[in-house]
N, C-alpha and C positions, 0 to 999 in steps of 0.2 A: 122639272129640271131635265136638261138635255144630257145625253151621255158625254162623258169626258172625251175631249178630242185627243188625238195622238200628236206628238211633236215630231216634226221632220228636222233632224239636227243639221242637215246640210244647208237648209235655207232659214231655219228658225221660225218657220211657219207651222200651222197646225192643219189637221185633216179630221173631219168628223169620223166617228167610229164606223158608221155604216159604209162611208166611202173608203175607209182604210181596209175594211174586210173585203169589199168588192175588188180593190186593187190587189190585195195580197192573194186572193183566190185565183188570180190569173197567173201567178208565178208557178213554176214547176215544183219548187221547194220553198217552204217557209220554215225558218229556223227560229225557235222560241227559246231564248236564253234564260238562265236561272242561276240563282245562288242556291246550292243544293239544300241548305237547311232552312230555307224561307218558305213557310206555308203559303204566304201571300203570293209569292212568285208562282207556285204550282196552281193556285186558284186562278191566277191570271192566265196561265197557259191553258187551263181547261176552258175558260170562258172564250179565249181567242180561238181555240180549236173548234168550239161550238159555232162561233161566228163564221169560220171558214167552211164548216160542214153545211151551214145554211146556204152557202153560195156555190158549193162544189160537192156533189154527192158521191165522189169517189176519192176518198183520202185514205192514207195509211199513216200511222204514227210511229216514228222511229225513236227508240230510247237508248241514250247513252248507258243507262243503268244495267242493260242486259247484253251479254255476248250473243253473237248471232247463232251460236250452237243451240240456244234455248228457244229459238223460234217455234219449234213444235209445242213447247209448253205454253208459250204465249197464245198460240192458236187454240189450244184446249181451253184456256181461260176465256178468250173471246167467245168461243162456242158454248160457254156455260157448263162445261163438264167438270169444273173444279170449284170448290169453295175457296174463300180467302186463305185459310190456313194451308190447304193443300197446294194452292197456287204458289204461295211464298216459299213453301218447302221445296216443291218441284223446281221452282225458278232459282233456288239456291240464294235467296235474298241475303241471308246473313253472311254469305261468302262473297258474292259478286258486288254487293253495294253496302256501304256502312251507315247509311242514313235511315232514320225511322220510316218504316214502310207506310205509316199513316199519312206521311206527307204526300205520298204518291198514289194512294189507293183511289182518291177521287178521279184521277186521270185514267187509271186502269178500269174503273167502273164506267167511265165515259165511253171508253173503247168497247167494252162489253155491251153496254146498253144500245149502242148505235151500230154494232157490227163492224167497227173500224179495225182493220188489220193492224196488229202490233208487230214491230220489227226490232230485233236486237241489233244495235249498231256497233257494239264493242267487240273486242278481240280478247284473246287470252292475255293475262298479265305478263306471263313470261316472254311473250313476243315484244312487249314494250321494253322489258328489261334487256332482252337480247339485242334489239336494235339500238337502244340507248348505249349499250356497252361497246358494240362493235360495228354499228351501221347495218343497213339492209343486206350488204354483201356477206355478213357473218351468218345470215339465216338462210338455210336451204330453201329453195323456192317452194317445195312441197310442205314446208312448215310455216308459210306466210298466210295461211288461211284464205288464199285467193286474193289477198291484198297486193297492190302494187306499191313500189317505193314512193314516198312523199316527194313532191317537188320542193326545191330548196327554200328554206325560210328567208324572207327578205330581211334587210337590216331593220326595217320598221317593226317587223314581227318580233325579231330578237329583242329589240329595245322594249317592246310592250311586255314580253315575257319576263325580261329582267326586272322591269319596274314592278310588275304585279307580284313578283316573288320576293320583294324586299329590297331590290337595288343593291348597291355595294354595302357590305356589312363586314365587320371585323372577323366574323366566323365563317365567311364565305370565300371559297377559293377563287371564284370568278370575280374580277374587279370591274368588269364592263361587259356590255352585251356582246362585244366582239372577241372577248377573251376565249381562247380555245377550251379553257376549263368549263365554259358554259355549253359547249357543244353537246355533251352527253344529255343534259337536260332537254335541250332543244330537240334532239333526235327522238327522245322518248315522247315528248309532247306531240311531235308530229306523227308518231304512230297512231295515237288516238285521233288526231285531226284527219288523217288519211283513212283510218278504218271507218269513221263515221261517213266520210265522203264516199268511199267505195260502196258501202252498204246502201246508201241513198241512191247512188248512181245505178246500182244493180236493179233497184226497184223501178227507177225511171226508164230503164232499158226494156221493160216488158212491152208486149204488144199493145196492151191497154194500160198505160202507166197511171198510177194514182198521183194526186198531189201529195207529196211527202211532207209531213210536219215533223220536224226534228225537235226532240226534247233534250237539250244539251246545255252543259255548263257554259255560262257567258264568256268565260275566259277563252273558249275555243272559237268564239264568234265575233267579239268586239273588234272593230276596225278591219274586219274581213281577212285577217292574216292567217287564221287557222283553218277550220273546216271550209269556210267559203272559198278560200284560196285553193284548197285541194279540189273542191267541186269544180271551180273554174278550170283547173288543170285537166279535169275529166270531162270537160265540155259543157258544164252547167254553170255558166257565168252569171245567170240571172236569178240565183237563189236570193230570197228576201230574208233579211235579218231583222227581227223584232225583239226588243228588249224592254224589261220594266226599268223604271228609274225612280230614285228616291229624292226627297227634299235635300238640298244642299250639295248634290253631286253635280259637278261641272258637266255641261253638255257641249260636246265638241263635234265639229263636222266629221263625217266618216265613221263615227262609232257604231252606227246602225242605220238601217233604212228608216226606221221609225221607233219612237220610244213611247211607252205608256206610263203615265204617272201613277205610282202606287199611292195608297191612302196616306195622306200626310204630306205628299209632294205638293208644291205650289201649283196652282192652275197654270196650264200652258198659255202663253200669251198669244193672242190672235193677231 
């Protein structure tokens, strides 16, 4: 049996797994989307990261799950100086992320086993709240954690965010993506988009930059309106977005560079 091929949504064609890994390893950044509570998504991320490592021996893995201030703890884990319990306690897992750590431990062990640098991509939650409430101008520059303001959300990204958060509802103040009542949510979402992009761009700005593999929720990646748009604004327009997809989900052009079928998804048509 041959490996499952990847689906290229822009053309409807497929690409063999080995060829996909070769192509992706040439990108400066590869963003691997996820649904946070899906163990199969995290297994796919680990397998894909292993494929990239086979083609590129200098990679770093950035995690939405950790704020950048915890990078020293992540380094201690990779160096083998912490056991699982100590790592999760020092990394404040119960506070910074609300999902079962068992979903992510295989990824963390992958980084440790191969000496892959782990990067925290996130920021403090209060920054998200403050920018959502009053915009970047309401936050003193020295309280922005080295982040720069997000470039404006496109109408398409606002529509995407509005739709994935339930669209118009009787209990919702915003009645359309363009409604000013939706501005606060968009500003908050873009703080995360920008934070992930800034941390990735900082790693890519090193003298010997790694291929950065981002472990990020798919809502920040689909259709390139979130973190990919912020990366482009920071000069990294060629980040690759790879996503898992399930049976029955519509495949549309532009949703990602490539899609990998989860178990139970129909075989990609050649």
